[in-house]
Backbone as CSV, one residue per row, in Angstrom:
resi,resn,N_x,N_y,N_z,CA_x,CA_y,CA_z,C_x,C_y,C_z
1,UNK,-6.175,45.099,-42.270,-4.808,44.864,-42.635,-4.593,43.369,-42.796
2,UNK,-3.969,42.954,-43.866,-3.725,41.548,-44.139,-2.370,41.132,-43.588
3,UNK,-2.356,39.925,-43.028,-1.119,39.375,-42.471,-0.717,38.155,-43.292
4,UNK,0.565,37.934,-43.407,1.052,36.753,-44.103,0.844,35.498,-43.259
5,UNK,0.995,35.613,-41.952,0.851,34.473,-41.046,-0.229,34.796,-40.023
6,UNK,-0.980,33.777,-39.569,-1.992,34.039,-38.538,-1.304,34.394,-37.220
7,UNK,-1.953,35.184,-36.388,-1.344,35.540,-35.102,-1.152,34.305,-34.223
8,UNK,-0.064,34.274,-33.501,0.273,33.164,-32.624,-0.030,33.546,-31.176
9,UNK,-0.469,32.572,-30.351,-0.691,32.875,-28.933,0.641,33.155,-28.250
10,UNK,0.619,33.917,-27.173,1.880,34.207,-26.482,2.497,32.937,-25.907
11,UNK,3.800,32.857,-25.954,4.515,31.691,-25.450,4.485,31.690,-23.929
12,UNK,4.358,30.510,-23.352,4.372,30.375,-21.900,5.797,30.483,-21.388
13,UNK,5.951,31.033,-20.195,7.284,31.227,-19.628,7.961,29.888,-19.342
14,UNK,7.252,28.989,-18.669,7.824,27.689,-18.349,6.693,26.676,-18.240
15,UNK,6.975,25.433,-18.594,5.977,24.374,-18.492,5.812,23.983,-17.027
16,UNK,4.586,23.661,-16.608,4.395,23.198,-15.225,5.185,21.922,-14.966
17,UNK,5.541,21.718,-13.722,6.362,20.562,-13.348,5.661,19.253,-13.659
18,UNK,4.327,19.224,-13.561,3.589,17.989,-13.799,3.636,17.575,-15.265
19,UNK,3.838,18.527,-16.176,3.853,18.214,-17.590,5.239,17.900,-18.126
20,UNK,6.246,18.096,-17.334,7.605,17.810,-17.783,7.798,16.312,-17.900
21,UNK,8.543,15.910,-18.909,8.797,14.495,-19.126,9.768,13.979,-18.068
22,UNK,9.437,12.826,-17.520,10.340,12.190,-16.553,11.147,11.126,-17.273
23,UNK,12.366,10.891,-16.851,13.168,9.838,-17.485,12.494,8.481,-17.353
24,UNK,12.716,7.623,-18.334,12.074,6.307,-18.348,12.484,5.470,-17.138
25,UNK,13.682,5.672,-16.622,14.151,4.882,-15.486,13.391,5.219,-14.213
26,UNK,12.850,6.427,-14.114,12.166,6.831,-12.889,10.660,6.578,-12.930
27,UNK,10.124,6.211,-14.077,8.685,5.972,-14.187,8.316,4.676,-13.474
28,UNK,7.264,4.700,-12.669,6.838,3.453,-12.022,6.137,2.557,-13.038
29,UNK,6.212,1.267,-12.812,5.536,0.321,-13.702,4.033,0.460,-13.487
30,UNK,3.295,0.580,-14.553,1.855,0.827,-14.436,1.096,-0.425,-14.041
31,UNK,1.342,-1.524,-14.736,0.621,-2.750,-14.442,1.497,-3.921,-14.860
32,UNK,1.536,-4.933,-14.020,2.379,-6.080,-14.334,1.700,-6.960,-15.385
33,UNK,2.486,-7.775,-16.028,1.961,-8.680,-17.049,0.983,-9.686,-16.486
34,UNK,1.225,-10.142,-15.260,0.307,-11.118,-14.673,-1.045,-10.484,-14.354
35,UNK,-1.050,-9.213,-13.982,-2.327,-8.536,-13.728,-3.124,-8.399,-15.020
36,UNK,-2.447,-8.089,-16.112,-3.123,-7.994,-17.404,-3.705,-9.348,-17.790
37,UNK,-2.951,-10.413,-17.561,-3.427,-11.755,-17.876,-4.669,-12.108,-17.062
38,UNK,-4.663,-11.798,-15.768,-5.817,-12.104,-14.925,-7.056,-11.311,-15.337
39,UNK,-6.863,-10.053,-15.686,-8.001,-9.236,-16.130,-8.562,-9.787,-17.438
40,UNK,-7.684,-10.137,-18.367,-8.138,-10.704,-19.636,-8.860,-12.028,-19.417
41,UNK,-8.355,-12.857,-18.522,-9.006,-14.132,-18.211,-10.377,-13.922,-17.575
42,UNK,-10.485,-12.941,-16.699,-11.761,-12.655,-16.059,-12.794,-12.166,-17.075
43,UNK,-12.376,-11.311,-17.995,-13.298,-10.822,-19.020,-13.725,-11.964,-19.938
44,UNK,-12.781,-12.812,-20.319,-13.118,-13.969,-21.147,-14.110,-14.891,-20.437
45,UNK,-13.890,-15.137,-19.149,-14.797,-15.999,-18.390,-16.187,-15.385,-18.298
46,UNK,-16.257,-14.094,-18.062,-17.550,-13.420,-17.974,-18.299,-13.513,-19.303
47,UNK,-17.623,-13.261,-20.396,-18.270,-13.337,-21.705,-18.718,-14.760,-22.015
48,UNK,-17.925,-15.746,-21.637,-18.297,-17.140,-21.874,-19.543,-17.520,-21.089
49,UNK,-19.595,-17.090,-19.834,-20.762,-17.402,-18.999,-22.002,-16.722,-19.552
50,UNK,-21.899,-15.458,-19.968,-23.070,-14.763,-20.503,-23.536,-15.395,-21.805
51,UNK,-22.606,-15.823,-22.669,-23.012,-16.487,-23.908,-23.733,-17.802,-23.616
52,UNK,-23.236,-18.556,-22.667,-23.895,-19.798,-22.273,-25.284,-19.505,-21.691
53,UNK,-25.372,-18.492,-20.847,-26.646,-18.108,-20.241,-27.656,-17.715,-21.320
54,UNK,-27.212,-16.870,-22.263,-28.117,-16.415,-23.325,-28.575,-17.562,-24.221
55,UNK,-27.766,-18.597,-24.348,-28.146,-19.734,-25.176,-29.057,-20.713,-24.440
56,UNK,-28.882,-20.873,-23.143,-29.604,-21.901,-22.411,-30.907,-21.432,-21.776
57,UNK,-30.952,-20.218,-21.291,-32.134,-19.759,-20.546,-33.392,-19.722,-21.416
58,UNK,-33.365,-19.173,-22.636,-34.594,-19.199,-23.434,-35.082,-20.626,-23.715
59,UNK,-34.159,-21.550,-23.952,-34.554,-22.944,-24.189,-35.214,-23.539,-22.948
60,UNK,-34.704,-23.216,-21.775,-35.298,-23.733,-20.538,-36.644,-23.073,-20.245
61,UNK,-36.763,-21.785,-20.560,-38.028,-21.092,-20.310,-39.152,-21.599,-21.201
62,UNK,-38.833,-22.092,-22.378,-39.875,-22.609,-23.283,-40.633,-23.775,-22.676
63,UNK,-40.012,-24.491,-21.747,-40.695,-25.600,-21.077,-41.783,-25.097,-20.138
64,UNK,-41.634,-23.894,-19.610,-42.549,-23.377,-18.604,-43.448,-22.255,-19.110
65,UNK,-43.029,-21.525,-20.124,-43.768,-20.358,-20.616,-44.019,-20.543,-22.093
66,UNK,-45.244,-20.307,-22.523,-45.559,-20.493,-23.943,-45.383,-19.229,-24.775
67,UNK,-45.212,-18.062,-24.136,-45.072,-16.801,-24.845,-43.659,-16.669,-25.430
68,UNK,-43.587,-16.406,-26.725,-42.282,-16.227,-27.363,-41.631,-14.910,-26.939
69,UNK,-42.432,-13.941,-26.523,-41.887,-12.664,-26.092,-41.076,-12.811,-24.805
70,UNK,-41.512,-13.640,-23.910,-40.825,-13.818,-22.636,-39.507,-14.560,-22.844
71,UNK,-39.494,-15.534,-23.741,-38.297,-16.363,-23.901,-37.276,-15.753,-24.840
72,UNK,-37.623,-14.751,-25.603,-36.666,-14.183,-26.569,-35.746,-13.181,-25.938
């Protein structure tokens, strides 16, 4: 038998309390702006240190090791 519309799943009686939308005034603040700034600064510092390390260590190792495989 052909149907004009595909069958729909049965509707739920009520949404669970955890899924109900809470008013914006009652929502707790997730993260402060200063915390975001500190996290961003920490990530920037880590990336800067790793870039410096990757640039300097192979150059320093060339003084002690002649193998290009070790220094690359």
